[in-house]
N, C-alpha and C positions, 0 to 999 in steps of 0.2 A: 770483424765486426765489420759488415757491410755497410755502406752509406746509409738504405732504406732502414737500419736497426736503429743505425744512433739518430735519427731521422723521427722517428716513432718513438723512442725511448725520450728526447726532447720536446715530442709532443703529450706523453703521457706525462709530465715532469710538470711542465706547462698547467693540465687542464690541474691536476692536482694542487700546485700553488693558489691556482684560480680558485677551486673550493674551498682552501685551506682561507684564502681573503674571505670570500662570501661567509664562511660561517664565524668568522671573527665580525663581520660586520653587522648579520645579521645573530641576535643570540634569540635561540631558540631552547626550549623544554616541551617536555611531554611529563604533565602528571599525571597520577594518577586517578583522580576523580575525572577522571576522564569516563572509565568504565563506570562509574555511578551513573554519570550524566543519561549515556546508550542505555542505562541499565532501567533505568528512569522512565527516559523514551518508549520505552519497549511496553513497559507495564500499562503506560496512559495509550499508544497506540492500540495496543489489544482491547484496553475497553472500550474505546472507538467499536473499531471493525468486528467487535464481537456484535457488535447490534446490528450490523447489517442484511447477513439473513432471518434473524430472531424470527421473523414472523412466515417468509416465505419460505422457511425449509418446514414448516406444519400448515404447509396453504390450507389444506383440506379442514385440520383442525379450527381454523382462524374462521375459515367461510362458515362452519358450522358455529362458533361460536357465538358469534360478533353478526352473521346473517349476512353478512357482502360480498360478491364477487371474486372471484380468484384474480381478476385482471385489480379491484383494488389495492387487494395484499397482495401482489406484485409492486406498486406503486411505493409500500414501506421500504422496498430496496430500490427501486429507481430514484426517490427522492436524491439517494443520497450522490445520484450521478447528474440530476435535475444542477440542483444546487450550488456543485463545484468550480462550474464553467465562468457563468457571469458573478462570481466572489474573488475570482482570478487575480485581478489586478487590484479591487480593494484590498486583499490579502495579501498577496505577495508583496502591496506597498509599505503593509504595516511590518512585516517581518523584517522585510530593509531596516525600518525608519526603528522602528522600538526592539530589536535583537529579538535572538533565544527567548529568555527567559519571559518578559512579558507575553510574548505569541505560545509559550509552552502554557501557563498559567490562562491566557483567555481560552484556549484550546480545553482544559482538563475543566476548567470551572463549568463550559460549554456542552461537555460530553456529560457532566457531572448532573447538572439543571435539566438535561433533554431526558436523562436514566430515570430521575425522581419522579420526572412527572406521567410517564406510562404508568408508575403504580398507581397513581389514578382512572387508569382506564380499564378496570378491572371489571365491568359492568357490560354484558350485552349491547348496549347502545350508545358506549361511548370508544365505539372505533376510532373515531376522532380525535379524540386521548390520545393516544397511543399513537397516531400518525403525527401531531401537534411535535410530542418528545423525540418522537425518529427525524422530524427536522429539524429541529435543534443541536441532537447532535451532529448530524448531518452539517451543518451551516459551521459549525465549531472545526470540521473538521478540516477547514482551508487553513489553519493551525499547526496540523498535523501530519497529514500526508507527504506533504515539498516537504520537510525538514529533514529526514536523512542526509541526505547530500550535506546539507551543510553541517550539521553538529559533527559529521564527519571531517570536514574540511576547515571547519574551527577549532578540535578540538585534537586530532589525531594526527601522526605523523606521518609521511608521503607513503610507505610501504605499509600502512595498515587504512587507508583512507577505504582500500574497496569492500575490505574485510569488515568495518565499522560502517558502512552505509549497509550490506547485508546482514547486519546483525538488527539494525533499524528497521528495515523492510521485513526482517523475522516479528518485529513485535506487529505488524499488520496482518502477519500471515498466521501469527498465535491467535488473534482473535479471533480470526479470519473461520483460521480450524475451530475453535471454542462456539462459534455459530452456527456452526453446520451439526457439532456432536449434542451440544447441551438442553437447545429446545427440545428434539425429540426424544431425550432418556429423561428430563423434569415433566413434560408436559403431555397427557398421554390423549387417545383418542376416546374416552370415556363418553357413554350415553347421557350421560348425567350434566348437564349444563355448569352448572356447579361445581361440580368435583374438578370441568376444566379451567373454571374462574380461579380455583384453590391452585391449580398447576400454575396456571401464569404468574399469580403472582408470587408465589416462590422463587420462578424464574425472576422475576424482575428485582424483587428486593434480594436478590442475591447478587445479580449485578451491580445494583446499589452499593452492596456490602465489600463488593473488589475497587469501585472505582473510588468511594471517599476516602481510603487512606493514602490512596495514589493521589490526591491532589494535595495534602497535608505534604508526602513526600517533594514537587514541584516546587510545591513554597518554600519549603525551608533548602533543597538542597541542590535544585537545577539553578546555575548560573547561567548569566548569556555567554562569555568566554574565558578563557582561561588570562591571569594575569602574562605571561610568557605567551609568544606564538608559538605552535606547535610543529611548523615548517616555513621554511626560506618563503617558499611562496605567499604563505598566511603574514610574514612579517615584512613582503615587500607591499602586501596589499592595503598591509594598516600604516606605512610609510608613508603609501601616494592616495589614501584613504581622501577623498574630498567631501567638503557638508553635504551632509544630502537632502538632494530637491526634486520634485518632480518634474522637471526639466533632464536630470539625470535618467530617472526613474524609468520615464517615457524611450528616453533613445535607449536603455540597457534592452527594452523589449521590439523597438526597431532594429534594433541588431539582430536579434534574435529571431525573426519573424522573415529577415530576408537573408537569413545563412539557410544557403543549400540541402547540405548535408544536414544541418541540426533538422532544418523542415522534415525531409524526404524519413528519420528517425522518427520523428514526432508524427508520422501517417502511421508509419512501422509500426508503433508503439500502439497506438489507439486503435487500429486494427485486431491487433494479439490482444492487447487487456481487455478490451470490448467484448470479444469473443467469452473470454473467460467469465466477466463480469454476465452476458447473459445466459452461459449455461448454468452457472452456481445461483441466481434471481429466482430461475425456473425450474431447478433440479430436482426439487420434490414433485414437479406435475411432470418431467420427464420418466422419472423412475416409476411413478404409479402409473403412469399412462402404457405403459410398457410391462410392470412386475406390480399388481395390484395387491393395496396389502403392505405393501414395501416401505412404507416410512420409516423404520430404522435404516433400513438397506438404504434409503436418501439421506440421511445422518451420517450414517458411518463413510459412504462415498464420495459427501463433499469434504467430512475430516482428510482420508486418507490424497483429494486431492490436492490437498493444504499442510498436510502434515511431511509427505512425500515429496514437496513441493519446497519446505520450509531448510530438508536436509541436502535440497539443490542450489539455493541460495548459498547455504553458508560454504560450498566446495566451491562452486563457481566464483563464490566471493575471494576464495582464495587463490584462487586460477588468477583471477583478475590483477590481485596485488603481487604476484611471482611473474606472470609474463607481459600484464601491462599491452595483452590485444584486446584493445574491447573490439574495433569491428567486428576481428574475425570471430570472437566468442560471443557478440550479440548474435550476427546472422546465423550462424551453426544452432543456437536455441532457439531463435524464430522458425528456419529450418525442420527442427525435430518438435515444434509444439503444433505446428502444422499438422505433420506425419500423426502426433498424439489425439489433436480432435476428430481425425478423421477417424482412427481404429476407433476410438469412443464411439462415435455414431454406428459404424458397423457393426458394433458389437449390439446396439441396442436393438436395430432392424435386424439382427439374428438369435434376439432374445435369447443371450448367454452370458447368464447374470456372472460367471465368473469373468470370460472374456469380458464385460462392463467393470468389473472392480481393476484387472491388471491393466486394461486402454487409460482405465483412470489414473492410477500410479504413476503411466509413464508420460501424462499430457500433465500432468501435476510437477512433477519433475522439473521439466524443460521448462515449463510455462513460468511458475514460479521464481526460477532462477533468470528468465529474459526481461523478469518487473525490477530486478537487482540491478542487470549489466545495464539494461536501457538506461536508468539512472546515472550509471556511471557514464557510458558513453557519451551521455547528453550532455552532461557537465564538460567532459573533454573536449567535444567538440563547439561549445559554446562558451570555453573560457576566452576571458576576463569578468564574461559576466554572472548576477548573483546566481547560487545554486537553487537557493529558493524560485526563482522566475522562471530557469529551464525548467527542473523538474516541476515545476505548478501548470506549466503549458504541456509536456509530456502528460499528465496527471488529467489535465481539461479535456486534453484529445482522447484519451480512454474513457473518459465518461461521457464523453458525445457518442461514443461510437457503443459503448457499453446500455445505453438506451434507444440505437438504433436496434441493436443484437437482441436484446431484450423484448424489447415490442415485437419486432419480426420472427423470432424463434415462437413468442406465444403467441403468434398467431396461426402461424404454420401449424402447432403445436395440436390449435384446435380446430384446422379446419381438418386435422390426422382422424384426430379421436371423431370428428362429426360421422369422417368416412367410414370408418371400423364401428 
């Protein structure tokens, strides 16, 4: 046996003994309830995001029924991006101060309230009521969108965090998928406005029937944290936890905003998700501009963007848990997303419906996976700052770029239509 081998064995023994000591000092435990928590989150995140493009995916029908412009309909989706950034600081402050349970209750109750408000908007002169309902729903998202990384770290073990975060993001994507497919299926382009009104009522009551029981599930089963921490990292955070204060909260944000690697990721994340948000918001107008009378195709393409993307989210969640290659995976997904959106635009310009479907699947697969991996990479770059703060900044940047790209794409599409 060589000297190098002896030294290596001694080093490994020392590391093993150190791990044993740490485990004795910090007692950890995984609870089966963690799967219930993430499952409930998936349901109420889906209930919120299924209302994102509820109006804009059937823009032509909404314009006919309410007598408003397509730009007004676009704003029923854009409002989700407008409300989040200014509410980031107070929302994150409350999340850190009052914990997961009360934030989940506020989020789900606000979503339910906004959903019920829209039931009273089914009259051609009451578009503004529906807009108010949309606003209430999207204000509530401040207590929803940034929670997956926090739920994952508070409830799940170190080898499950990326998968749990991906499952949480899966809820948002599930709701987005439903928002693409349900409105075109339920609300038909009738000649009679009364028939359109009936279809809108069915749509709004259906969403209410989904969200109302979820409120009860959150109230009964959703807890702030397990009795014992799931990981040594969480155990250390509990041990070293200081009394929450505004000073500590602002210091956390200062640390994040001066963290150059994190801010580079934030910019890339904002551009990537912003492009996706812009394309999805005006997808109906995109498709109808190139393929007239293709409302159902618009909904189906939107559905594929997200459903195929959900597969990517889960696959790359497992990859991150196994490899911990956050930087490499995130960069790779960004590059593939760029190629995907480029292929999608080329397909539209060539009026190839088959290629549009294929490129949408590729774009959705990589883009949605980037959505989740960006969260996890952000948490890694910003540790030990609160997960809700880092994910909140990422989402805010994506919302800002989402507004910019939505308005820009809408303007360019309008100019293109006039030339034709």
